[in-house]
N, CA, C and O of each residue as an XYZ file, in Angstrom:
736
protein
N      -2.592     -9.836    -12.679
C      -1.621     -8.991    -11.765
C      -0.098     -9.038    -12.559
O       0.242    -10.074    -13.130
N       0.628     -8.050    -12.550
C       1.563     -7.765    -13.569
C       2.763     -9.235    -12.795
O       2.527    -10.083    -11.934
N       3.797     -8.990    -13.476
C       5.242     -9.629    -13.080
C       5.897     -8.449    -12.100
O       6.460     -8.840    -11.077
N       5.863     -7.519    -12.278
C       6.624     -5.944    -11.528
C       5.262     -5.857    -10.540
O       5.383     -4.734    -10.053
N       4.598     -6.172    -10.241
C       3.542     -5.763     -9.437
C       3.639     -7.027     -8.164
O       3.643     -7.019     -6.933
N       3.698     -7.888     -9.055
C       3.898     -9.206     -7.988
C       5.371     -9.236     -6.977
O       5.530     -9.327     -5.760
N       6.385     -9.104     -8.219
C       7.377     -8.909     -7.683
C       7.718     -7.646     -6.492
O       8.664     -7.832     -5.726
N       6.934     -6.424     -6.393
C       6.532     -5.842     -5.790
C       6.301     -6.214     -4.607
O       7.025     -6.040     -3.626
N       5.023     -6.874     -4.674
C       4.234     -7.161     -3.402
C       4.974     -8.293     -2.463
O       4.593     -8.470     -1.306
N       6.169     -9.125     -3.095
C       6.548    -10.460     -2.194
C       7.876     -9.828     -1.753
O       8.697    -10.364     -1.009
N       8.004     -8.195     -2.509
C       9.224     -7.727     -1.764
C       8.444     -6.601     -0.115
O       8.862     -6.084      0.921
N       7.405     -6.737     -0.721
C       6.553     -5.377      0.881
C       6.482     -6.624      1.629
O       7.146     -6.561      2.664
N       5.789     -7.936      1.411
C       5.934     -8.846      2.638
C       7.112     -9.362      2.974
O       7.053    -10.133      3.932
N       7.975     -9.225      2.590
C       9.529     -9.860      2.827
C      10.021     -8.778      4.133
O      10.211     -8.946      5.338
N      10.091     -7.884      3.428
C      10.383     -6.512      4.052
C       9.142     -6.569      5.829
O       9.295     -6.794      7.030
N       8.390     -6.323      5.191
C       7.566     -6.861      6.426
C       7.603     -7.509      7.858
O       7.473     -7.114      9.017
N       7.939     -9.157      6.964
C       8.102    -10.221      7.566
C       9.253    -10.089      8.708
O       9.227    -10.362      9.908
N      10.292     -9.553      7.853
C      11.874     -9.567      8.741
C      11.995     -8.329      9.692
O      12.992     -8.123     10.384
N      10.622     -7.328      9.655
C      10.349     -6.379     10.652
C       9.751     -7.115     11.792
O       9.899     -6.804     12.974
N       9.269     -7.818     11.475
C       8.341     -8.413     12.597
C       9.422     -9.690     13.433
O       9.478     -9.714     14.663
N      10.042    -10.463     12.762
C      10.996    -11.162     13.280
C      12.186    -10.410     13.716
O      12.881    -10.900     14.606
N      12.485     -9.329     13.217
C      13.784     -8.892     14.115
C      12.955     -8.484     15.060
O      12.948     -9.242     16.030
N      12.138     -7.416     15.154
C      11.775     -7.103     16.554
C      11.439     -7.970     18.140
O      11.240     -7.595     19.296
N      11.508     -9.247     17.464
C      10.928    -10.491     18.412
C      12.585    -10.664     19.409
O      12.715    -10.941     20.602
N      13.707    -10.361     18.314
C      14.729    -10.718     19.260
C      15.207     -9.101     20.338
O      16.224     -8.977     21.021
N      14.632     -8.573     20.242
C      14.437     -7.064     20.857
C      13.602     -6.799     22.054
O      13.621     -5.733     22.669
N      12.593     -8.211     22.464
C      12.041     -8.236     22.959
C      12.712     -8.243     24.408
O      13.660     -8.973     24.695
N      12.154     -7.413     25.220
C      12.972     -7.879     26.968
C      12.068     -8.189     27.837
O      11.051     -7.507     27.965
N      12.341     -9.387     28.640
C      11.163    -10.155     29.040
C      11.151     -9.355     30.209
O      12.176     -8.841     30.657
N      10.018     -9.229     30.726
C       9.098     -8.652     31.827
C      10.206     -8.802     33.393
O      10.784     -9.888     33.347
N      10.446     -8.290     34.199
C      11.360     -8.309     35.711
C      10.067     -9.545     36.093
O       8.869     -9.613     35.817
N      10.909    -10.324     36.771
C      10.648    -11.249     37.414
C       9.467    -10.601     38.831
O       9.655     -9.457     39.247
N       8.402    -11.411     39.391
C       7.762    -11.151     39.943
C       8.075    -10.600     41.608
O       8.766    -11.342     42.307
N       7.838    -10.009     41.879
C       8.328     -9.696     43.585
C       7.576    -10.535     44.185
O       7.866    -10.364     45.369
N       6.617    -11.515     44.118
C       5.839    -12.218     45.051
C       6.748    -13.182     45.137
O       7.739    -13.466     44.463
N       5.964    -13.893     46.607
C       6.866    -15.526     46.639
C       6.824    -16.427     45.908
O       7.793    -17.156     45.693
N       5.294    -16.605     45.193
C       5.354    -17.391     44.411
C       4.981    -16.960     42.866
O       4.257    -16.031     42.509
N       5.863    -18.142     41.865
C       5.771    -17.434     40.591
C       5.887    -18.693     39.852
O       6.065    -19.799     40.362
N       5.756    -18.392     38.444
C       5.674    -19.318     37.320
C       7.488    -19.618     37.261
O       7.927    -20.230     36.288
N       8.292    -19.217     38.185
C       9.212    -19.569     38.165
C       9.686    -21.177     38.817
O       8.699    -21.724     39.308
N      10.890    -21.984     38.917
C      11.807    -22.532     39.627
C      12.045    -22.108     40.860
O      12.961    -21.286     40.892
N      11.551    -22.364     41.927
C      11.734    -21.913     43.357
C      11.914    -23.259     44.142
O      10.862    -23.763     44.538
N      13.123    -23.945     44.441
C      13.285    -24.716     45.329
C      14.169    -24.333     46.714
O      14.651    -23.239     47.005
N      14.221    -25.629     47.490
C      15.131    -25.756     48.180
C      14.635    -24.649     49.428
O      15.617    -24.123     49.952
N      13.387    -24.221     49.973
C      13.055    -23.182     50.827
C      13.569    -23.742     52.053
O      13.370    -24.933     52.295
N      14.531    -22.635     53.251
C      14.917    -22.754     54.318
C      14.170    -21.244     55.643
O      13.854    -20.116     55.265
N      14.112    -21.591     56.635
C      13.663    -20.549     57.388
C      14.324    -19.905     58.338
O      14.986    -20.583     59.123
N      14.300    -18.765     58.450
C      15.421    -18.285     59.685
C      15.216    -18.673     61.240
O      14.195    -19.317     61.482
N      15.861    -18.434     62.060
C      14.918    -18.820     63.424
C      14.183    -18.307     63.428
O      13.165    -18.940     63.147
N      14.031    -17.189     63.644
C      12.965    -16.183     64.185
C      11.885    -16.010     63.208
O      11.000    -15.188     63.446
N      11.870    -16.767     62.036
C      10.733    -17.198     61.413
C      10.526    -15.831     60.445
O       9.695    -15.801     59.537
N      11.290    -14.864     60.736
C      11.002    -13.200     59.569
C      11.433    -13.766     57.938
O      10.745    -13.437     56.971
N      12.769    -14.730     57.787
C      13.452    -14.598     56.704
C      13.026    -16.224     55.967
O      12.607    -17.273     56.457
N      13.340    -15.842     54.722
C      13.020    -17.378     54.009
C      14.189    -16.978     52.540
O      14.164    -16.010     51.779
N      15.049    -18.069     52.584
C      15.677    -18.093     51.934
C      15.394    -19.491     50.764
O      15.027    -20.638     51.020
N      15.739    -18.833     49.403
C      15.436    -20.372     48.186
C      16.403    -19.984     47.129
O      16.953    -18.887     47.024
N      16.530    -20.928     46.426
C      17.188    -21.163     45.392
C      16.019    -21.058     43.846
O      14.857    -21.464     43.879
N      16.371    -20.724     43.187
C      15.251    -19.678     41.765
C      16.290    -19.740     40.761
O      17.464    -20.063     40.940
N      15.840    -19.464     39.904
C      15.986    -19.349     38.417
C      14.840    -18.292     37.897
O      14.335    -18.635     36.828
N      14.376    -17.162     38.415
C      13.739    -15.832     37.951
C      14.381    -15.263     37.334
O      13.771    -14.533     36.553
N      15.706    -15.211     37.268
C      16.589    -14.230     36.551
C      17.556    -14.997     35.565
O      18.761    -14.872     35.343
N      16.808    -15.643     35.171
C      17.563    -16.581     34.067
C      18.961    -17.443     34.529
O      19.520    -18.105     33.654
N      19.525    -17.430     35.929
C      20.712    -17.984     36.853
C      19.697    -18.664     37.544
O      18.468    -18.711     37.592
N      20.701    -19.180     38.067
C      20.762    -19.938     39.423
C      21.247    -19.046     40.720
O      22.349    -18.841     41.229
N      19.723    -18.552     41.056
C      20.572    -17.969     42.438
C      20.098    -18.055     43.837
O      19.216    -18.881     44.071
N      20.550    -17.330     44.790
C      19.391    -17.601     45.905
C      18.978    -16.434     46.097
O      19.460    -15.423     45.586
N      17.871    -16.495     46.998
C      17.037    -15.137     47.100
C      16.731    -15.299     48.602
O      16.629    -16.392     49.158
N      16.578    -13.966     49.268
C      16.041    -13.979     50.569
C      14.975    -12.932     50.436
O      14.927    -11.905     49.760
N      13.970    -13.597     51.440
C      12.240    -13.330     51.434
C      12.169    -12.733     52.713
O      12.515    -13.324     53.736
N      11.719    -11.549     52.684
C      11.525    -11.134     54.298
C      10.011    -11.181     54.469
O       9.612    -10.390     53.615
N       9.069    -11.621     55.035
C       8.172    -12.838     55.228
C       7.215    -11.309     55.978
O       6.114    -10.974     55.543
N       7.925    -10.581     57.121
C       7.217     -9.363     57.242
C       6.320     -8.570     56.537
O       5.174     -8.126     56.611
N       7.516     -8.572     55.670
C       6.947     -6.939     54.929
C       7.072     -7.637     53.112
O       7.242     -6.903     52.138
N       6.973     -8.769     53.054
C       6.347     -9.609     51.597
C       7.198     -8.799     50.545
O       6.647     -8.184     49.632
N       9.087     -8.838     50.779
C       9.486     -8.863     49.675
C      11.381     -9.265     49.861
O      12.260     -9.573     50.667
N      11.155     -9.035     48.768
C      12.668     -9.875     48.464
C      14.179     -8.354     48.474
O      14.521     -7.311     47.915
N      14.513     -9.219     49.443
C      15.867     -7.823     49.562
C      17.443     -8.282     49.065
O      17.925     -9.410     49.171
N      17.937     -7.358     48.629
C      19.271     -7.222     47.486
C      20.321     -8.147     48.329
O      20.582     -7.791     49.478
N      21.018     -9.487     47.723
C      21.689     -9.810     48.494
C      23.433     -9.185     47.471
O      24.182     -9.950     46.863
N      23.567     -8.040     47.572
C      25.068     -7.590     46.468
C      26.020     -9.032     47.382
O      26.037     -9.424     48.548
N      26.790     -9.508     45.954
C      28.050     -9.873     46.704
C      28.043    -11.544     46.502
O      28.966    -12.346     46.368
N      26.511    -11.709     46.544
C      26.160    -13.201     46.468
C      26.292    -14.241     45.516
O      26.908    -15.299     45.389
N      25.308    -13.393     44.761
C      24.281    -14.477     43.554
C      25.939    -13.928     42.443
O      26.452    -12.813     42.539
N      26.412    -14.962     41.571
C      27.196    -14.398     40.183
C      26.604    -15.453     39.214
O      25.671    -16.156     39.603
N      27.155    -15.599     37.862
C      26.345    -15.663     36.744
C      27.290    -17.042     36.309
O      26.973    -17.755     35.357
N      28.520    -17.299     37.178
C      29.560    -18.391     36.648
C      29.198    -19.415     37.583
O      29.699    -20.488     37.247
N      28.318    -19.505     38.933
C      28.415    -19.984     40.160
C      26.988    -20.682     40.265
O      25.922    -20.146     39.964
N      27.184    -22.144     40.811
C      25.632    -22.739     40.630
C      25.781    -23.245     42.458
O      26.538    -24.008     43.058
N      24.313    -22.116     42.982
C      24.392    -21.976     44.628
C      22.992    -23.121     44.893
O      21.992    -23.232     44.184
N      23.281    -23.751     45.941
C      22.134    -24.590     46.320
C      22.453    -24.762     47.660
O      23.474    -24.355     48.215
N      21.059    -25.703     48.412
C      21.114    -25.947     49.673
C      21.404    -24.577     51.053
O      22.277    -24.687     51.914
N      20.531    -23.493     50.948
C      20.735    -22.701     51.211
C      20.807    -23.170     53.145
O      20.623    -24.373     53.327
N      21.013    -22.446     54.269
C      20.965    -22.274     55.413
C      21.170    -21.621     56.171
O      22.252    -21.717     56.750
N      20.010    -20.399     56.632
C      20.238    -19.162     57.638
C      20.027    -19.432     59.306
O      19.426    -20.238     60.017
N      21.010    -18.101     59.493
C      21.294    -18.353     61.068
C      19.996    -17.569     61.757
O      19.170    -17.148     60.947
N      19.816    -17.408     62.705
C      18.630    -16.793     63.831
C      17.967    -15.988     62.968
O      16.967    -16.341     62.342
N      18.627    -14.613     62.887
C      17.970    -13.402     62.454
C      18.025    -13.646     60.859
O      17.552    -12.721     60.199
N      18.515    -14.717     60.160
C      18.994    -13.858     58.802
C      20.278    -13.539     58.667
O      20.605    -13.416     57.487
N      21.300    -13.322     59.600
C      22.316    -12.093     59.781
C      23.303    -13.243     58.565
O      23.711    -12.874     57.464
N      23.469    -14.462     59.086
C      24.633    -15.680     58.038
C      23.654    -16.229     57.419
O      22.474    -16.270     57.765
N      24.425    -16.892     55.979
C      23.313    -17.968     55.437
C      24.827    -18.697     54.855
O      25.836    -18.056     54.559
N      24.716    -19.741     54.808
C      25.637    -20.634     54.351
C      24.648    -21.915     53.538
O      23.589    -22.454     53.860
N      25.854    -22.130     51.982
C      24.979    -22.676     51.124
C      26.206    -23.313     50.359
O      27.376    -23.394     50.733
N      25.563    -23.783     49.071
C      26.932    -24.825     48.619
C      26.881    -24.221     46.970
O      25.959    -24.379     46.171
N      27.940    -23.621     46.791
C      28.553    -22.814     45.825
C      29.267    -23.811     44.936
O      29.896    -24.624     45.613
N      29.362    -23.995     43.670
C      30.386    -24.629     42.782
C      30.383    -24.011     41.989
O      29.426    -23.395     41.520
N      31.770    -24.032     41.551
C      32.158    -23.617     40.720
C      33.373    -24.553     39.831
O      34.444    -25.024     40.212
N      32.566    -24.587     38.267
C      33.223    -25.661     37.188
C      33.085    -26.657     37.746
O      34.029    -27.422     37.945
N      31.704    -26.924     38.188
C      31.350    -28.280     39.336
C      31.922    -29.076     40.490
O      31.685    -30.222     40.872
N      32.572    -28.334     40.841
C      33.279    -28.592     42.457
C      32.699    -27.588     43.413
O      32.700    -26.368     43.252
N      32.001    -28.533     44.848
C      31.134    -27.867     44.915
C      31.904    -27.658     46.844
O      32.428    -28.440     47.638
N      31.617    -26.430     46.857
C      31.931    -25.667     48.648
C      31.515    -25.545     49.400
O      30.415    -25.128     49.038
N      31.517    -25.595     50.616
C      30.531    -24.515     51.606
C      30.944    -23.115     51.648
O      32.105    -22.708     51.620
N      29.894    -22.430     51.718
C      30.440    -21.085     51.477
C      28.842    -20.165     52.551
O      27.622    -20.326     52.546
N      29.981    -19.079     53.450
C      29.163    -18.439     54.183
C      28.980    -16.638     53.242
O      29.826    -15.922     52.705
N      27.628    -16.503     53.408
C      27.122    -15.198     53.039
C      27.099    -14.168     54.788
O      26.336    -14.495     55.696
N      27.906    -13.184     54.883
C      27.679    -12.264     55.890
C      26.676    -11.402     55.314
O      26.916    -11.062     54.155
N      25.488    -10.910     55.890
C      24.430     -9.747     55.018
C      24.960     -8.537     55.522
O      24.993     -7.437     54.969
N      25.546     -9.017     57.115
C      25.849     -7.020     57.263
C      26.822     -6.236     56.924
O      26.815     -5.008     56.839
N      28.073     -7.339     56.635
C      28.956     -6.732     55.591
C      28.645     -6.527     54.095
O      29.012     -5.560     53.427
N      27.633     -7.985     53.497
C      27.947     -8.115     52.342
C      28.971     -9.004     51.740
O      29.630     -8.656     50.760
N      29.052     -9.706     52.099
C      30.277    -10.428     51.487
C      30.342    -12.106     51.791
O      29.798    -12.620     52.769
N      31.079    -12.824     50.806
C      30.317    -14.235     50.667
C      31.987    -14.524     50.563
O      32.722    -13.962     49.752
N      32.414    -15.514     51.555
C      33.539    -16.368     51.306
C      33.256    -17.871     51.318
O      32.226    -18.250     51.876
N      34.165    -18.857     50.693
C      34.310    -19.613     50.731
C      35.028    -20.591     51.871
O      36.145    -20.175     52.176
N      34.629    -21.781     52.550
C      34.864    -21.934     53.719
C      35.349    -23.016     53.381
O      36.120    -23.257     54.309
N      35.430    -23.973     52.557
C      35.963    -25.452     52.649
C      37.216    -25.124     51.132
O      37.646    -26.040     50.431
N      37.540    -23.797     50.956
C      38.263    -23.337     49.795
C      39.496    -24.381     50.151
O      39.973    -24.334     51.285
N      40.142    -25.558     48.944
C      40.993    -26.454     49.057
C      40.393    -27.975     49.558
O      40.569    -29.047     48.979
N      39.679    -27.745     50.735
C      39.309    -28.931     50.834
C      39.305    -29.804     49.781
O      38.690    -29.506     48.756
N      40.046    -31.094     49.903
C      39.829    -31.883     48.606
C      38.501    -32.722     48.352
O      38.072    -33.025     47.238
N      37.996    -33.005     49.418
C      36.337    -34.071     49.184
C      35.205    -33.155     48.753
O      35.136    -31.932     48.625
N      34.310    -34.183     48.566
C      32.998    -33.361     48.204
C      32.202    -33.213     49.453
O      32.233    -34.080     50.326
N      31.478    -32.114     49.555
C      30.719    -31.882     50.840
C      29.146    -31.712     49.960
O      29.024    -31.573     48.743
N      28.336    -31.758     50.714
C      27.067    -31.149     50.459
C      25.917    -30.746     52.322
O      26.116    -30.878     53.530
N      24.882    -30.281     51.489
C      23.889    -30.280     52.770
C      24.414    -28.997     53.685
O      23.784    -29.026     54.743
N      25.191    -28.063     53.662
C      25.261    -27.684     54.916
C      24.034    -27.019     55.568
O      22.931    -26.798     55.069
N      24.514    -26.742     56.862
C      23.444    -26.586     57.987
C      23.987    -25.194     58.992
O      25.087    -25.581     59.387
N      23.816    -24.162     59.427
C      24.301    -23.231     60.533
C      23.589    -22.956     61.935
O      22.365    -22.849     61.996
N      24.231    -22.870     62.811
C      23.731    -22.686     64.079
C      22.741    -21.673     64.140
O      22.757    -20.638     63.474
N      21.717    -22.072     65.118
C      21.202    -20.518     64.956
C      21.649    -19.130     65.495
O      21.044    -18.058     65.507
N      23.145    -19.539     66.029
C      24.240    -17.946     66.590
C      24.948    -17.791     65.862
O      25.829    -16.955     66.063
N      24.882    -18.800     64.219
C      26.354    -18.697     63.010
C      27.320    -19.058     63.557
O      28.239    -18.974     62.742
N      27.763    -19.517     64.728
C      28.737    -19.882     65.526
C      29.161    -21.544     64.647
O      30.310    -21.706     64.236
N      28.174    -22.560     64.474
C      29.075    -23.880     63.630
C      28.029    -23.824     62.658
O      26.975    -23.191     62.608
N      28.693    -24.803     61.751
C      28.209    -24.882     60.106
C      28.758    -26.592     60.367
O      29.824    -27.086     60.734
N      27.684    -27.038     60.043
C      27.976    -28.693     59.864
C      27.557    -28.931     58.361
O      26.834    -28.195     57.690
N      28.149    -30.089     57.976
C      28.086    -30.342     56.739
C      28.178    -31.725     56.159
O      28.685    -32.328     57.105
N      27.989    -32.711     55.094
C      28.038    -33.633     55.017
C      29.495    -33.892     53.929
O      29.866    -33.002     53.164
N      30.171    -35.189     54.026
C      31.208    -34.908     53.542
C      31.676    -36.405     52.872
O      31.417    -37.386     53.569
N      32.255    -36.606     51.748
C      32.515    -37.976     51.490
C      34.464    -38.631     51.460
O      35.169    -39.412     50.820
N      34.585    -37.463     52.854
C      36.523    -37.886     53.098
C      36.690    -39.333     53.082
O      37.556    -39.810     52.348
N      35.789    -40.269     53.979
C      36.544    -41.624     53.985
C      35.489    -42.692     53.183
O      35.252    -43.848     53.532
N      34.851    -41.884     51.856
C      34.378    -42.487     51.168
C      33.077    -43.071     50.873
O      32.710    -43.891     50.031
N      32.293    -42.225     52.082
C      31.117    -42.054     52.433
C      30.653    -41.027     53.044
O      31.490    -40.258     53.516
N      29.108    -40.687     53.230
C      29.125    -39.576     53.317
C      29.139    -39.656     55.109
O      28.955    -40.782     55.570
N      29.355    -38.484     56.130
C      30.095    -38.492     57.114
C      29.852    -36.905     57.383
O      29.800    -36.028     56.521
N      29.720    -36.756     58.747
C      29.378    -35.583     59.030
C      30.577    -34.245     59.436
O      31.364    -34.505     60.347
N      30.654    -33.225     58.935
C      31.675    -32.460     59.943
C      31.278    -31.659     60.473
O      30.514    -30.870     59.918
N      31.587    -31.551     61.596
C      31.498    -29.235     62.008
C      32.722    -28.854     61.962
O      33.863    -29.253     62.197
N      31.894    -27.571     61.424
C      33.437    -26.516     61.462
C      32.849    -25.637     62.543
O      31.695    -25.339     62.849
N      33.841    -25.380     62.936
C      33.701    -23.934     64.253
C      34.267    -23.389     64.031
O      35.482    -23.561     63.931
N      33.122    -21.661     63.686
C      33.977    -20.602     63.675
C      34.680    -19.654     64.479
O      35.359    -18.648     64.273
N      34.332    -20.243     65.362
C      35.506    -19.491     66.619
C      34.842    -19.123     67.626
O      33.647    -19.413     67.679
N      35.458    -18.395     68.666
C      34.859    -17.820     69.723
C      34.443    -16.415     69.633
O      33.622    -15.801     70.315
N      35.272    -15.979     68.522
C      35.356    -14.412     68.528
C      34.463    -13.878     67.359
O      34.327    -12.658     67.275
N      33.814    -14.731     66.405
C      32.711    -14.302     65.581
C      31.535    -13.373     66.211
O      30.942    -13.516     67.281
N      31.397    -12.454     65.286
C      30.275    -11.964     65.737
C      28.759    -13.028     66.125
O      28.606    -14.115     65.569
N      27.858    -12.529     67.044
C      27.349    -14.588     66.831
C      26.163    -13.583     66.519
O      25.980    -12.380     66.706
N      25.392    -14.697     65.918
C      23.150    -13.427     65.534
C      22.953    -13.960     66.955
O      23.236    -15.092     67.349
N      22.565    -13.231     67.465
C      21.922    -12.819     68.430
C      20.454    -11.927     68.211
O      20.521    -10.849     67.622
N      19.638    -12.241     68.523
C      18.291    -11.471     68.286
C      18.102    -10.104     69.084
O      17.309     -9.269     68.649
N      18.921     -9.844     70.402
C      18.599     -8.598     70.719
C      20.079     -7.645     70.632
O      20.142     -6.543     71.178
N      20.823     -8.031     70.140
C      21.608     -7.286     69.691
C      23.440     -7.036     70.970
O      24.572     -6.582     70.803
N      22.555     -7.751     72.254
C      23.460     -7.605     73.269
C      25.028     -8.161     72.965
O      25.271     -9.212     72.371
N      25.992     -7.268     73.480
C      26.896     -7.765     72.813
C      27.933     -9.186     73.673
O      27.840     -9.513     74.857
N      28.550     -9.594     72.967
C      28.782    -11.072     73.369
C      30.330    -10.885     73.673
O      31.230    -10.550     72.903
N      30.378    -11.232     75.162
C      31.725    -11.204     75.992
C      33.241    -11.857     75.506
O      33.305    -12.764     76.335
N      34.026    -11.934     75.002
C      35.063    -12.300     74.378
C      36.136    -13.196     75.424
O      37.223    -12.735     75.773
N      35.592    -14.644     75.880
C      35.872    -15.057     76.883
C      37.455    -15.171     77.199
O      37.941    -15.212     78.329
N      38.144    -15.214     76.006
C      39.916    -14.969     76.041
C      40.447    -13.429     76.983
O      41.539    -13.270     77.529
N      39.384    -12.525     76.942
C      39.759    -10.907     77.013
C      38.692    -10.852     78.914
O      38.325     -9.731     79.265
N      38.345    -12.083     79.878
C      38.196    -11.963     80.517
C      38.509    -12.652     81.924
O      37.785    -12.958     82.871
N      39.744    -12.761     81.705
C      40.589    -13.524     82.195
C      41.614    -13.234     82.420
O      42.394    -14.052     82.907
């Protein structure tokens, strides 16, 4: 084999190898499975009071997020406005029919209790400006009360947050709630 042929073979091999390695960078990872159990890290499951909805924390889409699974239709449902790439979400809790979802939202390492309303597809921080650490929020079946642990006194204590009598309660049959201040 001549020197020129050897160099040509080496160049062809190098170009082929670079093409193969370059193609590896453009490989698109397949979409996560729509089934409940998967090869991904799924944790912190919670059920709605009616047993229809399951919320969990997952890393299926290469980021920490809360997923909501309909146990009747066996499908995940979208939660627009909930999961953001720069926020760590954990400790989900669901109201009776899954309308309200309460969870811990940590931005830059600071945990806050947050509430997501599936009807209006909006999340809000409930402990914004709160100076103490919080963890493990739970929501009542009707969505009015939220409890969580707080380190306000230098130890873990329980706090109860009353969202008030004027909120739309999560009730199973959709019966309108009478506002107590209007009946007097």
